[in-house]
matplotlib code that plots the C-alpha trace (Angstrom):
import matplotlib.pyplot as plt

x = [397.9, 400.2, 404.1, 403.8, 401.2, 403.4, 406.3, 404.1, 402.9, 406.3, 407.4, 404.7, 405.8, 409.6, 411.1, 414.0, 417.3, 421.2, 421.2, 418.2, 419.5, 422.9, 424.6, 423.0, 419.8, 416.6, 413.4, 410.1, 407.5, 404.2, 402.1, 401.6, 404.0, 402.3, 403.4, 404.3, 404.6, 403.5, 405.9, 409.0, 408.0, 408.9, 410.3, 408.2, 409.1, 407.8, 406.6, 405.7, 405.6, 408.2, 409.4, 413.0, 413.8, 416.6, 414.4, 411.0, 410.1, 407.4, 409.1, 408.2, 410.5, 410.9, 412.4, 413.8, 413.4, 417.0, 416.6, 413.1, 415.1, 417.3, 414.5, 412.2, 413.8, 413.4, 410.1, 408.3, 406.5, 403.0, 402.8, 400.8, 403.5, 405.9, 404.1, 406.0, 409.3, 412.6, 414.9, 418.6, 420.6, 423.5, 425.6, 425.5, 426.5, 426.9, 424.6, 427.0, 424.1, 422.0, 424.5, 423.2, 424.2, 421.7, 421.0, 421.6, 419.1, 419.1, 416.7, 417.3]
y = [67.1, 65.7, 66.3, 68.5, 70.5, 71.0, 71.9, 74.4, 76.1, 76.1, 78.0, 80.5, 81.6, 81.7, 84.8, 86.9, 85.8, 85.7, 82.0, 82.9, 86.3, 87.6, 90.9, 93.1, 91.2, 93.3, 93.1, 94.4, 95.2, 93.7, 94.3, 97.3, 97.0, 95.8, 96.3, 92.8, 93.1, 89.6, 87.3, 88.4, 89.4, 93.0, 93.9, 95.3, 95.0, 96.0, 92.7, 92.9, 90.6, 91.0, 89.3, 88.5, 89.6, 87.2, 84.0, 85.5, 83.9, 85.8, 86.1, 87.7, 90.5, 91.6, 94.8, 96.2, 99.8, 100.4, 98.7, 100.5, 103.9, 103.0, 102.9, 105.5, 108.5, 107.5, 105.6, 107.8, 107.2, 106.1, 102.3, 102.4, 104.4, 101.4, 99.1, 98.6, 100.0, 98.2, 97.3, 96.3, 94.0, 96.0, 93.5, 90.9, 91.5, 89.3, 89.8, 88.6, 88.6, 86.4, 84.4, 85.0, 86.7, 89.3, 91.7, 95.3, 97.1, 100.3, 101.7, 100.3]
z = [179.0, 176.7, 176.8, 173.6, 175.4, 178.4, 176.3, 174.2, 177.4, 178.9, 175.6, 175.7, 179.1, 178.5, 180.2, 178.7, 180.3, 179.8, 178.4, 175.8, 174.7, 173.4, 173.5, 170.5, 170.5, 169.7, 171.8, 170.5, 173.3, 172.4, 175.2, 177.8, 180.6, 183.9, 187.5, 189.3, 193.0, 193.9, 192.4, 194.6, 198.0, 198.7, 195.2, 192.3, 188.5, 185.4, 183.4, 179.5, 176.5, 174.0, 170.6, 170.4, 166.7, 166.1, 166.7, 166.6, 169.8, 172.1, 175.6, 178.8, 180.1, 183.7, 184.4, 187.8, 188.6, 187.3, 184.3, 183.5, 184.3, 181.5, 179.0, 180.4, 179.4, 175.6, 176.0, 178.2, 181.6, 179.8, 179.5, 176.4, 174.4, 175.3, 172.9, 169.7, 171.2, 170.7, 173.4, 172.8, 174.8, 175.5, 177.5, 180.2, 184.1, 187.1, 190.0, 192.9, 195.6, 193.4, 191.6, 188.4, 185.0, 184.0, 180.9, 180.4, 178.4, 176.3, 173.7, 170.4]

ax = plt.figure().add_subplot(projection="3d")
ax.plot(x, y, z, "-o")
ax.set_aspect("equal")
plt.show()
């Protein structure tokens, strides 16, 4: 594998995070959300592909149950109905327990 291939592959699996996204950014859901209960032991997340409208990047989005609750009222609880929906980055927050900055999502 060349360095270019490595970087191309790394970009394909890039995740939405507070360093990559800004308040006001819009993410369009491009795949059916799937439950991920394997990556982090004892925790489940909803994972989907999204397009960051500002940069046209294809990224992966991981939502906690609280973040999912912010969207399910507008998007519904059928995973297929989420495709094409738009999510707005409403703000950033600090997670002291994780020592990380996270994003707050609302329907766009």
